[in-house]
N, C-alpha and C positions, 0 to 999 in steps of 0.2 A: 548475460551477466558475468561478471568474472568471479571465479572460484579459486580459492588458496589451493584448495585438495582438487587434484584430478581424479583421483580414486579413493573413495570411502568405502571400507569394507567392515560390517558390524555384525558381529556373531555368526560367520560364516560356518556352515557344516557340511559335509559332503562324506554319505555314508554309502557303502558298496554292500549289497546283499550278498551272504554268501550262501550257495546252494548244494546239495549233495544228493545223492541216490537216485533210484531208477526215473522218480518222478519230480526231478529237478525241485526238491522242497528246499524252502529256505532254511539253513541250520544255524545263523547267526549274522552278525553286521559286522563289517571291517570299518571302522572310525576314522578313516583316512584325515580327515578335517574334522576337528571338533569344537568350534567355538573360537574361530579366530577373527580378531579384530584389530585394524589400522589403517591408517592414512597416508598418502603419498602427495606430498607436496608438489606444486607444479616445478617444471624444471629442475628436479631433483633425481638421484637415482636412489633408491630403496633398496637395500640389501636384504633376502631372506635367506638365513644359513640355517645349517643343522646336519644331522648325520643322514645317510642313506635311509628310507623309510620314515623319515620325520613327517612327510606331508607335503614337502615344497613344493613339488612340480603338481601335485594335485590342486593346490592353491592357486597355481598360476593357470591350469587349466581350467579350472572352475570360473577365474575372473573372466576368462576370453569365452566362456560358455560351450567349451567343447565338453564338459563334463556339465549337467544338470544340477544346479545345488539342492541340498535335501533341506537345507533353511538358511534363515540369516539374510543379509542385504548388502548388495553391492551397488553403489552409486558412481556414475560417471560423470566428471562435471557438474555434480548434484542430481543427476537424473537417476532414478532406479532403474537398471536394466530389465527388471522382471517385467515392469509397467510398459514396456516399448512392445509394439506389435511387431510382427516378423519383418513387414516392409520397414520400419524404422529402425529395426535393429541392423536390418540389411545394410540402410544408408550409414548407419554408423559403423559398420566393420572396417571400412578404410582408417578410422581413427584411432585405433586399437589392433595392434598388430603383435606377432610372436615370433622371436628367433629361437631356432631349434637347437638340441643340445647337438645332435650330429646333420651336420651342414649337408651331406651328400645324400642322405635318404630323404632330403624334402626338395631334391630337384630332380626333376625327369631326367634321366639320361641322353634320352633322345631330342631334346629341345635345346638351341643353342642359348648361351644364357642370355642375352640381350633381348631375347623374346620372353624368357622364364621373367627377367628383372620386369619388364614393362608388360606383361599381358593383363594384368590386373588393373592398370589404369583402363585401357580400355571395358574391361569386365565391368568398372563402375562406372564407366562413362565420365571419366574425370578429365580426359582430354581427346582431342581429335586424332586420329589415326597420322596424320602429317606431320604433328607436333610431338609423337611419341620418341621418335628415334634421337631427337635433341634431348628431351627430357630424360631418357636414359642414359645418354651419354654422360649429363651433367652429374646424375646420381652416382653413376659408376666412378665418376672424377671424386667425386666425396668421399667413397668408402675405398679411396686408393685402388681402383681398378682402371686400366688403360682402355682407350678406344678400340685397340686391336683384339682386346677378349670379347669383343661384342659378338664375334660368330665362331666362337669354341663352346665346345662342349663340357657339360662339367667333369671328365674323366681327365682333361687336360689339366685342370688347376690342383694345387697343391691344399691340403686341409685349411690353412689360412685363408687363402684365396677363396676357396669355398664358402668360409663365413662371410666373407665379405660381401659376396652373392646374396646370401641369405639378409645379412643387413641392408644391402640395397632395394631388394626387392620389399623389405618393410618399408623403408625410408620413403620408396617412391611415391606411395601412397601420403604422405606428409601427414603420418600420425602425431596424436599428441601423447601416446602412452604405446611403449613397447615392453612386452614381458620377454627377458634375455632369460631361457631357462639353461643353466649350465651351458653358457655359449662357449666357453672355453676350455671345460674340462678335458676334450679330446685334442687339444694343440700342444705341439712344442713349444717351451717356455720362452722361446724368443717372440715366437706369432703371439702367444699370449698377450704379451707387453702390447704389441701393434695393436691389436683388439680392444685391449682396453684404452689405450690412447683414443681410437676411433669413438669409442663411448664417451668418453671424457668430452673429446670435441663437438658431438653432437648434442650433448646436453649443453654445453657452454656457448656455442656458436648457433646452434638451431633451437634450442630450449625443448629440446625433447626428455619427456619423463620416462623414467625406468624402472619397473620392477626387475631388480637383478637376482635371481637365484642361482646360489651356489654354496658348495662344501668349504672353498677355501677361503679362510678370514683373512689370508694376506693379502689376497686381493679385493677383498671386501673392504678392509682397511685403507688402501689406496686409491679405491674408486668410489665409494658410495658414501651418500650424506647421513642418511640415517639405516638403521639396522635393526631388523627383528630376529630373534632366535627362537627356533621352534623345534620341538622334541614332542615326539610322537602324538601328532594331529595338533598340538595346542603351542601357544606363543608363551614361552617362560620369560622373556626380557625383550623390552624395545627401548632405543635410546638413540641420541644422534652418535653419529661413529665415534667422536673424540670421547663423548662422557661414555661409551660402552667398552673402548680400548683402554682408557685410562681407569675408569673404575668399575670393573663387572661386579655384578651383584649375586646372580644366582650362580650356585656350585656349577650347573652344566655348564654356563657361559665361561667361567674360569678355567675348566678343564679344557675347552676346544681351545681357549686363548692359549694356554700354556703348552699345548701340543703342537702349535704352529713351529715349523721349523726356523733356527737361529744360527746366524752365522757367529754367536760370540762364544769363543773357546771357553769360556769362564761360565756359561749357563749351567745350571743343575740338570740332570735329567729328569723328564716328567714321567711318572706313571700313566701308563696306558689307563683309560677308562674302563673300568672291570665292566663284565657281563656283555651280553646281546641287549639290543633294543628290543623291548617285550613286543609280544603280538600286538597290533592295535586292535585286534578284534576280541582281545582279553586284556585290556590296560589294566595296571594294579589299581587297586583302591587310592583313595586321597591323592596326594602329588603322584603324576605318573613317574617323576623323575626317582621315587623313593626306594625303587628296589635297586637303583645304582648308585645310590647317592651315600658318600661316606658319612655325612652330616645328619641323615634323616634321623626322627624322633618317631615315638609312638602318635604323633598328631599329624607328622607327614604323611603316615601311611593309612591315617583315618578320614583327614579332613581335606578336602579340596582346596588349595590355595588361589586366592583371587588375584589377577593382574591389576595390578595399584599402582599409583603414581607415588614414587618413595623422594624425589627430586624431581625439578622443573623438567618435564618431558620426559623422565626415565621412569619406567614401568618394569616391575618385578613381581613375579608370581611365587613367592617363595615364604614359608612361615618363619623361617631364621634371619629374615631381613627386616 
C-alpha cells in the first residue's frame, strides 16, 4: 500500500541517565529529545534545524535505531518499527540509510572505495558478486565519482569527494529514506554547493526522501521542502519552507533567521541570541526558551506551550502567538 508519509514520528523521547559516584548511581536524566512529533512526505527533504545541543542529531540516530527510544512512536511507511522482529528490522535496514557529518571517519582507510561502496550489497544479498562492479560504477557516476576512483583509498580524496563516497554507500542500497546529519558542515563553501545540488537531484530524479539535519538556515532555505525548528529537545515551530521563511512565528525562529548572513549593505545588524542553551538535564520550567526570550511573560515561565496549528500546516509552540 502506498503511504503519503515515509516517516511518522509521534511523541518521540530519548532520555540518557546521568551517573556519578563510586557505585555509578543515577543522579539525573538528560532529556535530549522530549516529545518530538513530525511527518516526512514521500519524495521531499525535511529540514531539522537548531543550535548545537538542541537534540537534532539524537533525533536522527534514534530514528535509525542507533539509540533505543525512551518513549514514542516511529513509523516507516506505516509500519511501527518497534514491532518488527530483529530479522524483519535487518531486512528493512537497506531502506533507511545515514550520511555522516564526518565522511572520513565513516570510511575504513584500508579499504578501497569501490569495495567500501559495494560491500553492503553483498552483505544484504541484494545482488550477485558478478553484478556488483557495474552497479557500483553506476552509483559512483550518479554521485559524481569517476571509474578511476574505484581502486583508490579514502586518503586520496578531498573532503567533498569523501562525502560523495558516503552518499554513494547509502544510495547503492536503493533506500527510501536517508538521514543526512550535518553532511556539509565540514566542507568548503564551493563543495557545499555541489553536495546540495546532488541531494536535490537525488530527490527530484530518484524520489529519495531525506531528513536533513543542519544548523545552516541558508542551506535549509535553498534545499528543503518542509522545516522543523528544534530547541532543547522539543520542536518550537514546523511549517513548509516558504511559510517558515516568509512568516516565522516563534521568537527563537525569528532570531535564527535574523542571524543568517546577508550581502545587503543596508541591512541592520542583528543582536545575538543572549545566553547559552540551558542544561537539558535541568530545563527551565514552562517554555524552554523563556530563559532567553525577550518577550517571555510569567505565563511563559509557568506553563508549557503546546505545538498547535495556527495556519494551514504551520505549527508553533508559543503563548504569544
